[in-house]
N, C-alpha and C positions, 0 to 999 in steps of 0.2 A: 503494500499500500503505500502511495506517495505521501511524504511527510509534508504537512502545511505549517508546522510550527518551527520552521527553521528560518534563519535570517536571509536565505537565498531564495525564499519563496515570496511572490508579490502578495499572496493573500494574507501571510502573516502580517506584512507591513500595512495592509489596509485596515485590518481589524486592530492591530496594535496602536497605530497613530491615532485612530478613532478614540479608543479606550484611553490613552494617555491624554489626549486633548479634552476629554470629558472629565477626568479625574484631577488634573492639574491646571489651575487657573494660568499659571505663567506659561506652560507648554501650550496651552489653548491660544494664547496671545502670540507666541513666537514660532511655533512649530506649524509649517505648511500643512494643510490637510492631506496634500498629495505628497508629503515627504517620503523619499523612497531612495535607498542606496543599492544598486544592482550589485550583488556579490556573487562571485563564483567560488564556491568552496574548493579548498585545496585538498584534494584526496590523497596526495603525497604526504602523508604524515611526517615521515622521517625528513623529506625535504624541507617541510614547513618549519620543523624545529631546527634543522641546520641553519635555515635562513634567519630565524629568530635570534639564534645565538650570534650569527655574524653582525646582526644589525644592533645588538645591545650597545647602548651607550655611545653610539655613532651618529653622525649626521647622515641623512638619506643617501646623498650623492657619493660620500666617501664609502659607505657600506655597500653600495650598489657596485662600486669599482672593484672592492675587494671581492665581493661576491662573483663578479663576472671572472676576475682572474682565476679564483678558486675553481670555478666550474670549467675553465678552459683546461684544467688538468685532467678533466674527464670527458673531453670533446663537447664542452658546452652545457653539461647537465650536472645534476647533484649526483654524487656516488652512491652506491650501496654501502651499507656499515662495513662490509667485507672489503670493498675497494678501497674505502678510506683507511682502514686498518693496514692494508698493504702498501699504502704509500708512505714514504719516509716523511718524518716531522719536518726535516729540513725542506723538502720540496713543497709541503703545504704551507709552512711558515713563509717562504719566499713569495707566496701569493698575497701576503698581506694579514694573514691570520695572526693574532698576537699569541704569546706563549700560553696566556690564561684561557683565551677562547679555544685553542688547541686542545687543551686539557679537558675543556668541556666537551668538545666534539668527540674526542676520543672515548671519554666516559660514556656518552650516549651510544656510540657505535659498538663499543665493548657488551654494553648491557643488552642491546638488541641482538648482536650477533651470538652471544653465549646464552640466549634466551632467558636473561634475568629480567628483562622487560619485553613487554608485548604490546604494540599498538593496535592490533587487530580488533581487540574487543571494547575499544574505548567509546564506540558509538553506542554501546548498550550500557555504559557506567553512568553514574550520576556525575554532575558537574565536580562536586567536591571529591569524589573518589579520582577522577580524572588528574585533578589538581594534586592530590596526594601522590598518585603514581609518577607524575612528571616531575614532581618536586624532589624525588628520590634521586634524580639525576643531577650531577654536579653542574652548577651554573644555570639551571632551570629554576626559576622561583615562581611565585603565585602569578606575577603579571604575565610572564611568558606563556604560563599554563592558561591564563584566561584569554590571551590572544588566540591561543590554539582553539580554545572552546568556541570562540566566535568565528574565526576565519577557516578552521578546517572542519569542526564539528557542527557549526551553525547553530549553536545553542541560543535559545531565544531570551534568556534571562540573567545575562552576565553583567555585572557593575564592577569594573575594576577600580577599586576606591583608592589605589596607591597611584594611579595613572594622573601625572600631571596636567595633561590636555583635558582629561574629563573634569578634574578639579577646577581648573581655570575657566572651563566652559560653564560649569555650574555657577561659578562666582560671578561670571559676567551675566549669565542669564537671569540670576535671581538678585542681582545687585548687592552682593555680599562684601562687607567691608574687608574680609580676610578669606583666604582659601579654606574651604570646608574641609574638616577632618572626617575620619572615617566614621565617628559617631553621628555627626550631623547628616552626612551622606547615607548613612543606614536608616536614618529616621526619614529623610526626605523620600528614600527609594521605596517607602511603603505604598507610595501613590503609584509606583511605576511598575511593580510586578504585575503580571509575568512577561512584561516587555522591556526589562532593563537593557537589553542589547540594542534596542533602537535608541534609547535615551543616550548611551554610550556613544553610538555612531553620530548621533545629532549633535552632541557636545563637542565632539571632534569638528565637525562641519560648521557649527556655529561659532566656534573659536577661530575657524579658518585655519586649522593647523593639522599637521600629521600626528600620527600616534606617538605619544611621548611616555615612555614607561618608567618605572622607578629604577633606582640604581642597583636593586637586587636581583634584577632579571626576573 
């Protein structure tokens, strides 16, 4: 059966935007009734995580350049975990991957190659279980796991409360004097469930900025 409660489905957006505008007076004023972000979910879970690690704490253009050089080692694609592990650290580092990020990618690849972690059952796990599983990997924190939930699994109710872009968007939208903390966002989000992913994407759009994650990955 086709899923309609995922961020890649237009029907989810239609019902979600309508409910958010009804439940929240501020969103009713600033969120267009036809607000919609077309997303194509990334079905390559390993590749998605590799890219997330490469992009951590880097400006978009710099990260894209490094990713391009890294993929060039494998004929323009993301390698398999086995292929990554067979490539020398020196060669991977030469593409621009930092020592720290190399250790993160290596840990992820080892876990997958040795069967210590499996990404295949993630679509059947709860959001918190996915976050728990991914957070066991070196260098992957809650924010990276939340991005995976939205952009790979299409989960409808994700609110990354550590994301600077989301916090700044909320501050701007609601006219707050200070950046909202987790406690405040948690309270505000009661009006947004089960469509927090729409609010997340809207706040990035409203702030006119790209995704900005926390320093912990």
